N, C-alpha and C positions, 0 to 999 in steps of 0.2 A: 469611303469607308469611315465609319464613326470611330472616335477614340475609344469609346467603351467596348467596342468589339475587338480592339487590338490589345487591351490591357489583360494581363494574365489572370488577375483576380477581379472578376466582375462582381457585381452585387449578388447575383444569383449563386455563383460558386462560393462566395464568402458565406452566404446564408446556409448553403448545403454543408460546408465544412464546419460551421459553427453548430449546426444541428447534430452532425455526427459526433462532434466533440462532447456536446451535452449528453448525448445518448451513451457515449463511452463512460463519462463520469457517473451517470446514473446506474449503469450496469456494473461497473467495477469501481468500488469505493476507494481503492488504493491508488487510483491514477492521479489524484491530486487536482489542484486548481491554482490559480494565480496567487492567491493569498496564503498558500501552504508554506509553513516554515520548515526549515531543515529538520528541526526536532520532530515535528509532526510527521514528515515524510519518512524519516528513519524509524520512528515508532511504528508506523504502518508496515514497513518492511519487516521489522522484527516480529510483529504480531502475526503477519501472514506466514512467515517461516515457521514460527512455533506452532501455529494451528495446523499447518501442513504436516509437521512431524507428528503431532498428536493424532491427526486424522489418518495417517498411513501406518498401520500396525507393523509392517516389516521394518520400516525406518525407525520406529519407536523401539522395537526390539533390538535393532542394531546399536542404537545409541545407549540403551540400557546395558547391553552386554559390554560395550566399550567402556562405560563408566563403572561397571561392576555393581550396578544397582538393580533392584527389582523393576519390572516394567511399570507396575502401578506407581512406584515412587518417582520414576522418571516422568511419567505422565502428570503426576501431581505437581512436581517441581516446574515443569514447562507451563502448566496451566497457571500456576501462581506467578510465574515470570511474565505472563501476558498482561498483568495489571499495569506494570510500569517497566517495560522491557529495556528502556534506556535510562532508567533513573527518574528522579523527579524533574518536572518541566523547568526550564530556565525561567528566571524572573523576567517579566516584561518591562520594557522601558516605558516610563511615564512620559508621554508627549504633551 
């Protein structure tokens, strides 16, 4: 028996897993990658949440009612918040 047959991650399975991961990243943009910072990841999460709320009218109505605001006003505020949901980006370290 060859060593390559006994290893759990052969070259072929690695290629398949890597291709599936690339497909996942291409299909779902919020899944991230190796160079994604914490700020970028949390920004994606907040934008996804806000866009989901704006895109589902019953949820938008519920939040507008809970805030005591009009539905249009709540939708506008959430859309505005999507620009920088976590505030301005942190300053990058100069290497």
